[in-house]
PyMOL Python script that loads the backbone (N, CA, C, O; Angstrom):
from pymol import cmd

cmd.read_pdbstr("""\
ATOM      1  N   MET A   1      14.575  21.077  -0.705  1.00  0.00           N
ATOM      2  CA  MET A   1      13.806  20.482   0.359  1.00  0.00           C
ATOM      3  C   MET A   1      12.359  20.956   0.332  1.00  0.00           C
ATOM      4  O   MET A   1      11.446  20.177   0.605  1.00  0.00           O
ATOM      5  N   ILE A   2      12.148  22.202   0.010  1.00  0.00           N
ATOM      6  CA  ILE A   2      10.789  22.738  -0.037  1.00  0.00           C
ATOM      7  C   ILE A   2       9.993  22.055  -1.150  1.00  0.00           C
ATOM      8  O   ILE A   2       8.797  21.808  -0.997  1.00  0.00           O
ATOM      9  N   ILE A   3      10.649  21.752  -2.256  1.00  0.00           N
ATOM     10  CA  ILE A   3       9.966  21.067  -3.354  1.00  0.00           C
ATOM     11  C   ILE A   3       9.564  19.660  -2.925  1.00  0.00           C
ATOM     12  O   ILE A   3       8.464  19.203  -3.236  1.00  0.00           O
ATOM     13  N   GLY A   4      10.450  18.976  -2.214  1.00  0.00           N
ATOM     14  CA  GLY A   4      10.137  17.634  -1.726  1.00  0.00           C
ATOM     15  C   GLY A   4       8.960  17.633  -0.771  1.00  0.00           C
ATOM     16  O   GLY A   4       8.099  16.756  -0.842  1.00  0.00           O
ATOM     17  N   VAL A   5       8.916  18.602   0.114  1.00  0.00           N
ATOM     18  CA  VAL A   5       7.795  18.716   1.051  1.00  0.00           C
ATOM     19  C   VAL A   5       6.518  19.045   0.290  1.00  0.00           C
ATOM     20  O   VAL A   5       5.445  18.535   0.610  1.00  0.00           O
ATOM     21  N   GLY A   6       6.641  19.900  -0.717  1.00  0.00           N
ATOM     22  CA  GLY A   6       5.481  20.266  -1.534  1.00  0.00           C
ATOM     23  C   GLY A   6       4.924  19.096  -2.323  1.00  0.00           C
ATOM     24  O   GLY A   6       3.738  19.083  -2.653  1.00  0.00           O
ATOM     25  N   ILE A   7       5.749  18.124  -2.627  1.00  0.00           N
ATOM     26  CA  ILE A   7       5.293  16.930  -3.333  1.00  0.00           C
ATOM     27  C   ILE A   7       4.782  15.890  -2.334  1.00  0.00           C
ATOM     28  O   ILE A   7       3.765  15.240  -2.578  1.00  0.00           O
ATOM     29  N   ALA A   8       5.486  15.734  -1.213  1.00  0.00           N
ATOM     30  CA  ALA A   8       5.145  14.679  -0.253  1.00  0.00           C
ATOM     31  C   ALA A   8       3.847  14.964   0.495  1.00  0.00           C
ATOM     32  O   ALA A   8       3.063  14.042   0.720  1.00  0.00           O
ATOM     33  N   LEU A   9       3.600  16.191   0.881  1.00  0.00           N
ATOM     34  CA  LEU A   9       2.409  16.493   1.679  1.00  0.00           C
ATOM     35  C   LEU A   9       1.098  16.184   0.950  1.00  0.00           C
ATOM     36  O   LEU A   9       0.214  15.578   1.554  1.00  0.00           O
ATOM     37  N   PRO A  10       0.931  16.571  -0.316  1.00  0.00           N
ATOM     38  CA  PRO A  10      -0.320  16.187  -0.991  1.00  0.00           C
ATOM     39  C   PRO A  10      -0.474  14.676  -1.152  1.00  0.00           C
ATOM     40  O   PRO A  10      -1.587  14.158  -1.068  1.00  0.00           O
ATOM     41  N   ILE A  11       0.624  13.968  -1.382  1.00  0.00           N
ATOM     42  CA  ILE A  11       0.549  12.512  -1.509  1.00  0.00           C
ATOM     43  C   ILE A  11       0.124  11.892  -0.184  1.00  0.00           C
ATOM     44  O   ILE A  11      -0.730  11.006  -0.159  1.00  0.00           O
ATOM     45  N   ILE A  12       0.712  12.347   0.910  1.00  0.00           N
ATOM     46  CA  ILE A  12       0.340  11.846   2.233  1.00  0.00           C
ATOM     47  C   ILE A  12      -1.121  12.168   2.531  1.00  0.00           C
ATOM     48  O   ILE A  12      -1.832  11.351   3.116  1.00  0.00           O
ATOM     49  N   ALA A  13      -1.570  13.356   2.130  1.00  0.00           N
ATOM     50  CA  ALA A  13      -2.965  13.741   2.357  1.00  0.00           C
ATOM     51  C   ALA A  13      -3.915  12.847   1.559  1.00  0.00           C
ATOM     52  O   ALA A  13      -4.967  12.458   2.067  1.00  0.00           O
ATOM     53  N   ILE A  14      -3.563  12.521   0.334  1.00  0.00           N
ATOM     54  CA  ILE A  14      -4.410  11.652  -0.491  1.00  0.00           C
ATOM     55  C   ILE A  14      -4.488  10.256   0.105  1.00  0.00           C
ATOM     56  O   ILE A  14      -5.571   9.679   0.193  1.00  0.00           O
ATOM     57  N   ILE A  15      -3.344   9.707   0.517  1.00  0.00           N
ATOM     58  CA  ILE A  15      -3.332   8.373   1.122  1.00  0.00           C
ATOM     59  C   ILE A  15      -4.118   8.388   2.435  1.00  0.00           C
ATOM     60  O   ILE A  15      -4.865   7.450   2.715  1.00  0.00           O
ATOM     61  N   ALA A  16      -3.961   9.432   3.235  1.00  0.00           N
ATOM     62  CA  ALA A  16      -4.707   9.528   4.492  1.00  0.00           C
ATOM     63  C   ALA A  16      -6.216   9.596   4.223  1.00  0.00           C
ATOM     64  O   ALA A  16      -7.001   8.980   4.943  1.00  0.00           O
ATOM     65  N   LEU A  17      -6.616  10.332   3.204  1.00  0.00           N
ATOM     66  CA  LEU A  17      -8.025  10.409   2.830  1.00  0.00           C
ATOM     67  C   LEU A  17      -8.542   9.039   2.379  1.00  0.00           C
ATOM     68  O   LEU A  17      -9.646   8.638   2.746  1.00  0.00           O
ATOM     69  N   LEU A  18      -7.744   8.327   1.585  1.00  0.00           N
ATOM     70  CA  LEU A  18      -8.154   6.996   1.150  1.00  0.00           C
ATOM     71  C   LEU A  18      -8.308   6.047   2.336  1.00  0.00           C
ATOM     72  O   LEU A  18      -9.279   5.294   2.409  1.00  0.00           O
ATOM     73  N   ILE A  19      -7.358   6.083   3.257  1.00  0.00           N
ATOM     74  CA  ILE A  19      -7.436   5.213   4.436  1.00  0.00           C
ATOM     75  C   ILE A  19      -8.669   5.554   5.275  1.00  0.00           C
ATOM     76  O   ILE A  19      -9.341   4.659   5.787  1.00  0.00           O
ATOM     77  N   TYR A  20      -8.958   6.827   5.413  1.00  0.00           N
ATOM     78  CA  TYR A  20     -10.146   7.250   6.155  1.00  0.00           C
ATOM     79  C   TYR A  20     -11.417   6.749   5.477  1.00  0.00           C
ATOM     80  O   TYR A  20     -12.321   6.244   6.142  1.00  0.00           O
ATOM     81  N   MET A  21     -11.485   6.889   4.164  1.00  0.00           N
ATOM     82  CA  MET A  21     -12.673   6.448   3.428  1.00  0.00           C
ATOM     83  C   MET A  21     -12.797   4.922   3.410  1.00  0.00           C
ATOM     84  O   MET A  21     -13.907   4.391   3.422  1.00  0.00           O
ATOM     85  N   ILE A  22     -11.665   4.218   3.382  1.00  0.00           N
ATOM     86  CA  ILE A  22     -11.707   2.759   3.484  1.00  0.00           C
ATOM     87  C   ILE A  22     -12.284   2.363   4.846  1.00  0.00           C
ATOM     88  O   ILE A  22     -13.077   1.426   4.943  1.00  0.00           O
ATOM     89  N   GLY A  23     -11.884   3.071   5.876  1.00  0.00           N
ATOM     90  CA  GLY A  23     -12.410   2.809   7.211  1.00  0.00           C
ATOM     91  C   GLY A  23     -13.903   3.053   7.303  1.00  0.00           C
ATOM     92  O   GLY A  23     -14.583   2.415   8.107  1.00  0.00           O
ATOM     93  N   LYS A  24     -14.424   3.959   6.500  1.00  0.00           N
ATOM     94  CA  LYS A  24     -15.859   4.223   6.470  1.00  0.00           C
ATOM     95  C   LYS A  24     -16.599   3.235   5.577  1.00  0.00           C
ATOM     96  O   LYS A  24     -17.827   3.275   5.493  1.00  0.00           O
ATOM     97  N   GLY A  25     -15.861   2.348   4.908  1.00  0.00           N
ATOM     98  CA  GLY A  25     -16.488   1.312   4.092  1.00  0.00           C
ATOM     99  C   GLY A  25     -16.738   1.686   2.647  1.00  0.00           C
ATOM    100  O   GLY A  25     -17.544   1.039   1.978  1.00  0.00           O
ATOM    101  N   LYS A  26     -16.070   2.713   2.146  1.00  0.00           N
ATOM    102  CA  LYS A  26     -16.268   3.141   0.760  1.00  0.00           C
ATOM    103  C   LYS A  26     -15.510   2.220  -0.188  1.00  0.00           C
ATOM    104  O   LYS A  26     -14.292   2.075  -0.085  1.00  0.00           O
ATOM    105  N   ASN A  27     -16.234   1.606  -1.104  1.00  0.00           N
ATOM    106  CA  ASN A  27     -15.632   0.660  -2.035  1.00  0.00           C
ATOM    107  C   ASN A  27     -14.740   1.358  -3.057  1.00  0.00           C
ATOM    108  O   ASN A  27     -13.734   0.788  -3.479  1.00  0.00           O
ATOM    109  N   TRP A  28     -15.086   2.576  -3.463  1.00  0.00           N
ATOM    110  CA  TRP A  28     -14.274   3.303  -4.439  1.00  0.00           C
ATOM    111  C   TRP A  28     -12.879   3.585  -3.872  1.00  0.00           C
ATOM    112  O   TRP A  28     -11.902   3.632  -4.619  1.00  0.00           O
ATOM    113  N   ALA A  29     -12.791   3.770  -2.564  1.00  0.00           N
ATOM    114  CA  ALA A  29     -11.489   4.033  -1.943  1.00  0.00           C
ATOM    115  C   ALA A  29     -10.620   2.780  -1.977  1.00  0.00           C
ATOM    116  O   ALA A  29      -9.410   2.867  -2.186  1.00  0.00           O
ATOM    117  N   LYS A  30     -11.236   1.612  -1.771  1.00  0.00           N
ATOM    118  CA  LYS A  30     -10.492   0.358  -1.861  1.00  0.00           C
ATOM    119  C   LYS A  30      -9.938   0.158  -3.268  1.00  0.00           C
ATOM    120  O   LYS A  30      -8.775  -0.207  -3.444  1.00  0.00           O
ATOM    121  N   LEU A  31     -10.778   0.400  -4.256  1.00  0.00           N
ATOM    122  CA  LEU A  31     -10.350   0.215  -5.642  1.00  0.00           C
ATOM    123  C   LEU A  31      -9.274   1.228  -6.035  1.00  0.00           C
ATOM    124  O   LEU A  31      -8.336   0.887  -6.755  1.00  0.00           O
ATOM    125  N   THR A  32      -9.404   2.453  -5.574  1.00  0.00           N
ATOM    126  CA  THR A  32      -8.392   3.470  -5.854  1.00  0.00           C
ATOM    127  C   THR A  32      -7.061   3.088  -5.219  1.00  0.00           C
ATOM    128  O   THR A  32      -6.009   3.234  -5.841  1.00  0.00           O
ATOM    129  N   TYR A  33      -7.106   2.601  -3.987  1.00  0.00           N
ATOM    130  CA  TYR A  33      -5.885   2.159  -3.305  1.00  0.00           C
ATOM    131  C   TYR A  33      -5.252   0.986  -4.041  1.00  0.00           C
ATOM    132  O   TYR A  33      -4.029   0.914  -4.159  1.00  0.00           O
ATOM    133  N   LEU A  34      -6.079   0.062  -4.539  1.00  0.00           N
ATOM    134  CA  LEU A  34      -5.579  -1.071  -5.313  1.00  0.00           C
ATOM    135  C   LEU A  34      -4.883  -0.604  -6.584  1.00  0.00           C
ATOM    136  O   LEU A  34      -3.799  -1.089  -6.907  1.00  0.00           O
ATOM    137  N   VAL A  35      -5.487   0.326  -7.304  1.00  0.00           N
ATOM    138  CA  VAL A  35      -4.884   0.840  -8.541  1.00  0.00           C
ATOM    139  C   VAL A  35      -3.565   1.542  -8.239  1.00  0.00           C
ATOM    140  O   VAL A  35      -2.576   1.330  -8.941  1.00  0.00           O
ATOM    141  N   LEU A  36      -3.542   2.366  -7.211  1.00  0.00           N
ATOM    142  CA  LEU A  36      -2.302   3.058  -6.849  1.00  0.00           C
ATOM    143  C   LEU A  36      -1.216   2.073  -6.426  1.00  0.00           C
ATOM    144  O   LEU A  36      -0.040   2.284  -6.722  1.00  0.00           O
ATOM    145  N   PHE A  37      -1.602   1.002  -5.738  1.00  0.00           N
ATOM    146  CA  PHE A  37      -0.628  -0.010  -5.337  1.00  0.00           C
ATOM    147  C   PHE A  37      -0.051  -0.711  -6.563  1.00  0.00           C
ATOM    148  O   PHE A  37       1.160  -0.918  -6.647  1.00  0.00           O
ATOM    149  N   ILE A  38      -0.903  -1.074  -7.507  1.00  0.00           N
ATOM    150  CA  ILE A  38      -0.432  -1.762  -8.715  1.00  0.00           C
ATOM    151  C   ILE A  38       0.478  -0.862  -9.537  1.00  0.00           C
ATOM    152  O   ILE A  38       1.505  -1.320 -10.037  1.00  0.00           O
ATOM    153  N   VAL A  39       0.124   0.399  -9.684  1.00  0.00           N
ATOM    154  CA  VAL A  39       0.976   1.337 -10.412  1.00  0.00           C
ATOM    155  C   VAL A  39       2.321   1.483  -9.704  1.00  0.00           C
ATOM    156  O   VAL A  39       3.369   1.447 -10.349  1.00  0.00           O
ATOM    157  N   GLY A  40       2.294   1.646  -8.387  1.00  0.00           N
ATOM    158  CA  GLY A  40       3.533   1.771  -7.625  1.00  0.00           C
ATOM    159  C   GLY A  40       4.384   0.524  -7.700  1.00  0.00           C
ATOM    160  O   GLY A  40       5.609   0.610  -7.788  1.00  0.00           O
ATOM    161  N   LEU A  41       3.751  -0.632  -7.665  1.00  0.00           N
ATOM    162  CA  LEU A  41       4.481  -1.894  -7.751  1.00  0.00           C
ATOM    163  C   LEU A  41       5.135  -2.049  -9.116  1.00  0.00           C
ATOM    164  O   LEU A  41       6.289  -2.465  -9.214  1.00  0.00           O
ATOM    165  N   SER A  42       4.393  -1.714 -10.170  1.00  0.00           N
ATOM    166  CA  SER A  42       4.961  -1.848 -11.515  1.00  0.00           C
ATOM    167  C   SER A  42       6.114  -0.874 -11.745  1.00  0.00           C
ATOM    168  O   SER A  42       7.028  -1.171 -12.515  1.00  0.00           O
ATOM    169  N   LEU A  43       6.084   0.262 -11.102  1.00  0.00           N
ATOM    170  CA  LEU A  43       7.190   1.215 -11.237  1.00  0.00           C
ATOM    171  C   LEU A  43       8.382   0.834 -10.365  1.00  0.00           C
ATOM    172  O   LEU A  43       9.513   1.221 -10.661  1.00  0.00           O
ATOM    173  N   ASN A  44       8.143   0.084  -9.300  1.00  0.00           N
ATOM    174  CA  ASN A  44       9.220  -0.293  -8.382  1.00  0.00           C
ATOM    175  C   ASN A  44       9.970  -1.553  -8.791  1.00  0.00           C
ATOM    176  O   ASN A  44      11.120  -1.735  -8.393  1.00  0.00           O
ATOM    177  N   ILE A  45       9.354  -2.416  -9.566  1.00  0.00           N
ATOM    178  CA  ILE A  45      10.000  -3.685  -9.921  1.00  0.00           C
ATOM    179  C   ILE A  45      11.310  -3.482 -10.684  1.00  0.00           C
ATOM    180  O   ILE A  45      12.300  -4.118 -10.321  1.00  0.00           O
ATOM    181  N   PRO A  46      11.379  -2.638 -11.715  1.00  0.00           N
ATOM    182  CA  PRO A  46      12.686  -2.453 -12.382  1.00  0.00           C
ATOM    183  C   PRO A  46      13.764  -1.902 -11.440  1.00  0.00           C
ATOM    184  O   PRO A  46      14.915  -2.334 -11.493  1.00  0.00           O
ATOM    185  N   ALA A  47      13.395  -0.963 -10.593  1.00  0.00           N
ATOM    186  CA  ALA A  47      14.365  -0.420  -9.638  1.00  0.00           C
ATOM    187  C   ALA A  47      14.775  -1.480  -8.619  1.00  0.00           C
ATOM    188  O   ALA A  47      15.918  -1.492  -8.161  1.00  0.00           O
ATOM    189  N   LEU A  48      13.855  -2.359  -8.267  1.00  0.00           N
ATOM    190  CA  LEU A  48      14.162  -3.433  -7.337  1.00  0.00           C
ATOM    191  C   LEU A  48      15.165  -4.409  -7.936  1.00  0.00           C
ATOM    192  O   LEU A  48      16.091  -4.848  -7.252  1.00  0.00           O
ATOM    193  N   VAL A  49      14.988  -4.748  -9.198  1.00  0.00           N
ATOM    194  CA  VAL A  49      15.912  -5.666  -9.869  1.00  0.00           C
ATOM    195  C   VAL A  49      17.304  -5.051  -9.966  1.00  0.00           C
ATOM    196  O   VAL A  49      18.302  -5.736  -9.745  1.00  0.00           O
ATOM    197  N   ILE A  50      17.375  -3.780 -10.290  1.00  0.00           N
ATOM    198  CA  ILE A  50      18.669  -3.102 -10.391  1.00  0.00           C
ATOM    199  C   ILE A  50      19.338  -3.033  -9.017  1.00  0.00           C
ATOM    200  O   ILE A  50      20.547  -3.232  -8.900  1.00  0.00           O
ATOM    201  N   SER A  51      18.549  -2.752  -7.985  1.00  0.00           N
ATOM    202  CA  SER A  51      19.147  -2.595  -6.653  1.00  0.00           C
ATOM    203  C   SER A  51      19.614  -3.923  -6.057  1.00  0.00           C
ATOM    204  O   SER A  51      20.405  -3.925  -5.114  1.00  0.00           O
ATOM    205  N   ILE A  52      19.140  -5.047  -6.588  1.00  0.00           N
ATOM    206  CA  ILE A  52      19.642  -6.347  -6.113  1.00  0.00           C
ATOM    207  C   ILE A  52      21.152  -6.422  -6.328  1.00  0.00           C
ATOM    208  O   ILE A  52      21.877  -6.931  -5.473  1.00  0.00           O
ATOM    209  N   PHE A  53      21.623  -5.921  -7.458  1.00  0.00           N
ATOM    210  CA  PHE A  53      23.042  -6.008  -7.798  1.00  0.00           C
ATOM    211  C   PHE A  53      23.860  -4.841  -7.266  1.00  0.00           C
ATOM    212  O   PHE A  53      25.050  -4.993  -6.991  1.00  0.00           O
ATOM    213  N   THR A  54      23.238  -3.686  -7.120  1.00  0.00           N
ATOM    214  CA  THR A  54      23.998  -2.514  -6.687  1.00  0.00           C
ATOM    215  C   THR A  54      24.011  -2.318  -5.174  1.00  0.00           C
ATOM    216  O   THR A  54      25.039  -1.962  -4.598  1.00  0.00           O
ATOM    217  N   ASN A  55      22.863  -2.553  -4.530  1.00  0.00           N
ATOM    218  CA  ASN A  55      22.768  -2.328  -3.089  1.00  0.00           C
ATOM    219  C   ASN A  55      21.751  -3.308  -2.492  1.00  0.00           C
ATOM    220  O   ASN A  55      20.568  -2.984  -2.391  1.00  0.00           O
ATOM    221  N   PRO A  56      22.202  -4.497  -2.098  1.00  0.00           N
ATOM    222  CA  PRO A  56      21.271  -5.508  -1.578  1.00  0.00           C
ATOM    223  C   PRO A  56      20.509  -5.062  -0.324  1.00  0.00           C
ATOM    224  O   PRO A  56      19.362  -5.465  -0.130  1.00  0.00           O
ATOM    225  N   LEU A  57      21.117  -4.253   0.511  1.00  0.00           N
ATOM    226  CA  LEU A  57      20.433  -3.782   1.712  1.00  0.00           C
ATOM    227  C   LEU A  57      19.216  -2.941   1.337  1.00  0.00           C
ATOM    228  O   LEU A  57      18.158  -3.060   1.954  1.00  0.00           O
ATOM    229  N   PHE A  58      19.370  -2.100   0.331  1.00  0.00           N
ATOM    230  CA  PHE A  58      18.261  -1.282  -0.148  1.00  0.00           C
ATOM    231  C   PHE A  58      17.139  -2.166  -0.687  1.00  0.00           C
ATOM    232  O   PHE A  58      15.961  -1.839  -0.537  1.00  0.00           O
ATOM    233  N   THR A  59      17.503  -3.280  -1.311  1.00  0.00           N
ATOM    234  CA  THR A  59      16.507  -4.227  -1.814  1.00  0.00           C
ATOM    235  C   THR A  59      15.705  -4.818  -0.664  1.00  0.00           C
ATOM    236  O   THR A  59      14.481  -4.917  -0.748  1.00  0.00           O
ATOM    237  N   VAL A  60      16.378  -5.208   0.401  1.00  0.00           N
ATOM    238  CA  VAL A  60      15.697  -5.771   1.558  1.00  0.00           C
ATOM    239  C   VAL A  60      14.767  -4.734   2.186  1.00  0.00           C
ATOM    240  O   VAL A  60      13.641  -5.059   2.563  1.00  0.00           O
ATOM    241  N   LEU A  61      15.232  -3.492   2.298  1.00  0.00           N
ATOM    242  CA  LEU A  61      14.397  -2.437   2.868  1.00  0.00           C
ATOM    243  C   LEU A  61      13.184  -2.156   1.996  1.00  0.00           C
ATOM    244  O   LEU A  61      12.082  -1.944   2.503  1.00  0.00           O
ATOM    245  N   ARG A  62      13.386  -2.155   0.698  1.00  0.00           N
ATOM    246  CA  ARG A  62      12.276  -1.907  -0.223  1.00  0.00           C
ATOM    247  C   ARG A  62      11.255  -3.043  -0.142  1.00  0.00           C
ATOM    248  O   ARG A  62      10.049  -2.794  -0.150  1.00  0.00           O
ATOM    249  N   LEU A  63      11.733  -4.287  -0.064  1.00  0.00           N
ATOM    250  CA  LEU A  63      10.822  -5.419   0.088  1.00  0.00           C
ATOM    251  C   LEU A  63      10.098  -5.363   1.429  1.00  0.00           C
ATOM    252  O   LEU A  63       8.932  -5.742   1.530  1.00  0.00           O
ATOM    253  N   GLY A  64      10.794  -4.891   2.451  1.00  0.00           N
ATOM    254  CA  GLY A  64      10.177  -4.722   3.762  1.00  0.00           C
ATOM    255  C   GLY A  64       9.083  -3.681   3.767  1.00  0.00           C
ATOM    256  O   GLY A  64       8.251  -3.658   4.674  1.00  0.00           O
ATOM    257  N   ASP A  65       9.071  -2.829   2.778  1.00  0.00           N
ATOM    258  CA  ASP A  65       8.009  -1.845   2.619  1.00  0.00           C
ATOM    259  C   ASP A  65       6.878  -2.392   1.751  1.00  0.00           C
ATOM    260  O   ASP A  65       5.704  -2.159   2.037  1.00  0.00           O
ATOM    261  N   MET A  66       7.231  -3.114   0.695  1.00  0.00           N
ATOM    262  CA  MET A  66       6.238  -3.568  -0.277  1.00  0.00           C
ATOM    263  C   MET A  66       5.442  -4.775   0.219  1.00  0.00           C
ATOM    264  O   MET A  66       4.240  -4.854  -0.035  1.00  0.00           O
ATOM    265  N   ILE A  67       6.068  -5.701   0.908  1.00  0.00           N
ATOM    266  CA  ILE A  67       5.385  -6.928   1.331  1.00  0.00           C
ATOM    267  C   ILE A  67       4.257  -6.645   2.335  1.00  0.00           C
ATOM    268  O   ILE A  67       3.152  -7.152   2.144  1.00  0.00           O
ATOM    269  N   PRO A  68       4.488  -5.859   3.393  1.00  0.00           N
ATOM    270  CA  PRO A  68       3.358  -5.573   4.298  1.00  0.00           C
ATOM    271  C   PRO A  68       2.220  -4.810   3.605  1.00  0.00           C
ATOM    272  O   PRO A  68       1.049  -5.025   3.917  1.00  0.00           O
ATOM    273  N   ALA A  69       2.561  -3.929   2.675  1.00  0.00           N
ATOM    274  CA  ALA A  69       1.505  -3.221   1.946  1.00  0.00           C
ATOM    275  C   ALA A  69       0.681  -4.192   1.107  1.00  0.00           C
ATOM    276  O   ALA A  69      -0.540  -4.057   1.021  1.00  0.00           O
ATOM    277  N   GLY A  70       1.335  -5.157   0.497  1.00  0.00           N
ATOM    278  CA  GLY A  70       0.622  -6.168  -0.281  1.00  0.00           C
ATOM    279  C   GLY A  70      -0.246  -7.051   0.596  1.00  0.00           C
ATOM    280  O   GLY A  70      -1.374  -7.379   0.226  1.00  0.00           O
ATOM    281  N   ILE A  71       0.269  -7.439   1.754  1.00  0.00           N
ATOM    282  CA  ILE A  71      -0.509  -8.250   2.684  1.00  0.00           C
ATOM    283  C   ILE A  71      -1.724  -7.467   3.174  1.00  0.00           C
ATOM    284  O   ILE A  71      -2.823  -8.010   3.284  1.00  0.00           O
ATOM    285  N   GLY A  72      -1.516  -6.197   3.464  1.00  0.00           N
ATOM    286  CA  GLY A  72      -2.634  -5.354   3.879  1.00  0.00           C
ATOM    287  C   GLY A  72      -3.691  -5.234   2.800  1.00  0.00           C
ATOM    288  O   GLY A  72      -4.886  -5.203   3.096  1.00  0.00           O
ATOM    289  N   LEU A  73      -3.263  -5.167   1.565  1.00  0.00           N
ATOM    290  CA  LEU A  73      -4.208  -5.078   0.450  1.00  0.00           C
ATOM    291  C   LEU A  73      -5.003  -6.375   0.311  1.00  0.00           C
ATOM    292  O   LEU A  73      -6.203  -6.341   0.039  1.00  0.00           O
ATOM    293  N   ILE A  74      -4.347  -7.503   0.493  1.00  0.00           N
ATOM    294  CA  ILE A  74      -5.045  -8.795   0.448  1.00  0.00           C
ATOM    295  C   ILE A  74      -6.087  -8.863   1.573  1.00  0.00           C
ATOM    296  O   ILE A  74      -7.225  -9.277   1.353  1.00  0.00           O
ATOM    297  N   LEU A  75      -5.686  -8.456   2.760  1.00  0.00           N
ATOM    298  CA  LEU A  75      -6.620  -8.470   3.884  1.00  0.00           C
ATOM    299  C   LEU A  75      -7.776  -7.502   3.674  1.00  0.00           C
ATOM    300  O   LEU A  75      -8.886  -7.739   4.149  1.00  0.00           O
ATOM    301  N   LEU A  76      -7.516  -6.424   2.968  1.00  0.00           N
ATOM    302  CA  LEU A  76      -8.547  -5.428   2.705  1.00  0.00           C
ATOM    303  C   LEU A  76      -9.669  -5.993   1.843  1.00  0.00           C
ATOM    304  O   LEU A  76     -10.834  -5.637   2.022  1.00  0.00           O
ATOM    305  N   PHE A  77      -9.320  -6.871   0.910  1.00  0.00           N
ATOM    306  CA  PHE A  77     -10.315  -7.403  -0.012  1.00  0.00           C
ATOM    307  C   PHE A  77     -10.863  -8.766   0.405  1.00  0.00           C
ATOM    308  O   PHE A  77     -11.688  -9.336  -0.309  1.00  0.00           O
ATOM    309  N   ARG A  78     -10.426  -9.297   1.538  1.00  0.00           N
ATOM    310  CA  ARG A  78     -10.986 -10.557   2.035  1.00  0.00           C
ATOM    311  C   ARG A  78     -12.382 -10.311   2.567  1.00  0.00           C
ATOM    312  O   ARG A  78     -12.681  -9.243   3.100  1.00  0.00           O
ATOM    313  N   HIS A  79     -13.225 -11.304   2.418  1.00  0.00           N
ATOM    314  CA  HIS A  79     -14.579 -11.195   2.940  1.00  0.00           C
ATOM    315  C   HIS A  79     -14.557 -11.537   4.425  1.00  0.00           C
ATOM    316  O   HIS A  79     -14.098 -12.611   4.815  1.00  0.00           O
ATOM    317  N   TYR A  80     -15.035 -10.654   5.221  1.00  0.00           N
ATOM    318  CA  TYR A  80     -15.016 -10.826   6.679  1.00  0.00           C
ATOM    319  C   TYR A  80     -16.383 -11.305   7.152  1.00  0.00           C
ATOM    320  O   TYR A  80     -17.409 -10.698   6.844  1.00  0.00           O
ATOM    321  N   GLN A  81     -16.381 -12.389   7.894  1.00  0.00           N
ATOM    322  CA  GLN A  81     -17.607 -12.884   8.507  1.00  0.00           C
ATOM    323  C   GLN A  81     -17.383 -12.937  10.006  1.00  0.00           C
ATOM    324  O   GLN A  81     -16.573 -13.731  10.484  1.00  0.00           O
ATOM    325  N   PRO A  82     -18.086 -12.105  10.748  1.00  0.00           N
ATOM    326  CA  PRO A  82     -17.912 -12.136  12.198  1.00  0.00           C
ATOM    327  C   PRO A  82     -18.410 -13.453  12.787  1.00  0.00           C
ATOM    328  O   PRO A  82     -19.380 -14.037  12.305  1.00  0.00           O
ATOM    329  N   LYS A  83     -17.731 -13.907  13.836  1.00  0.00           N
ATOM    330  CA  LYS A  83     -18.143 -15.141  14.499  1.00  0.00           C
ATOM    331  C   LYS A  83     -19.425 -14.895  15.295  1.00  0.00           C
ATOM    332  O   LYS A  83     -19.621 -13.838  15.895  1.00  0.00           O
ATOM    333  N   THR A  84     -20.269 -15.887  15.276  1.00  0.00           N
ATOM    334  CA  THR A  84     -21.479 -15.820  16.075  1.00  0.00           C
ATOM    335  C   THR A  84     -21.297 -16.668  17.318  1.00  0.00           C
ATOM    336  O   THR A  84     -20.301 -17.379  17.451  1.00  0.00           O
ATOM    337  N   SER A  85     -22.250 -16.596  18.222  1.00  0.00           N
ATOM    338  CA  SER A  85     -22.139 -17.370  19.446  1.00  0.00           C
ATOM    339  C   SER A  85     -22.298 -18.868  19.173  1.00  0.00           C
ATOM    340  O   SER A  85     -21.914 -19.681  20.014  1.00  0.00           O
ATOM    341  N   ASP A  86     -22.853 -19.253  18.024  1.00  0.00           N
ATOM    342  CA  ASP A  86     -23.005 -20.665  17.678  1.00  0.00           C
ATOM    343  C   ASP A  86     -21.678 -21.310  17.300  1.00  0.00           C
ATOM    344  O   ASP A  86     -21.565 -22.535  17.315  1.00  0.00           O
ATOM    345  N   ASP A  87     -20.663 -20.500  16.959  1.00  0.00           N
ATOM    346  CA  ASP A  87     -19.367 -21.030  16.531  1.00  0.00           C
ATOM    347  C   ASP A  87     -18.537 -21.552  17.700  1.00  0.00           C
ATOM    348  O   ASP A  87     -17.557 -22.262  17.473  1.00  0.00           O
ATOM    349  N   PHE A  88     -18.888 -21.230  18.920  1.00  0.00           N
ATOM    350  CA  PHE A  88     -18.071 -21.633  20.062  1.00  0.00           C
ATOM    351  C   PHE A  88     -18.400 -22.979  20.519  1.00  0.00           C
ATOM    352  O   PHE A  88     -17.801 -23.470  21.476  1.00  0.00           O
TER     353      PHE A  88
END
""", "prot")
cmd.dss("prot")
cmd.show_as("cartoon", "prot")
cmd.util.cbc("prot")
cmd.orient("prot")
């Protein structure tokens, strides 16, 4: 358990730092988050295919984790234009 905590805490700290820097508008943080998402997705796809046949519930839970993260990533890279008073 101590080893798991020792691995999880630095990962959580890195993700928290990236989210904080994304909130400050740092483009490098967005790109780093994108790369980490793609690496994680590519590593999860084989396990996802295997879990379809062995444990379908686990597949649904895993998709429930991956889909919102992907949607969030899409929203992160969308160009935002605030509405002006002329739009009403």
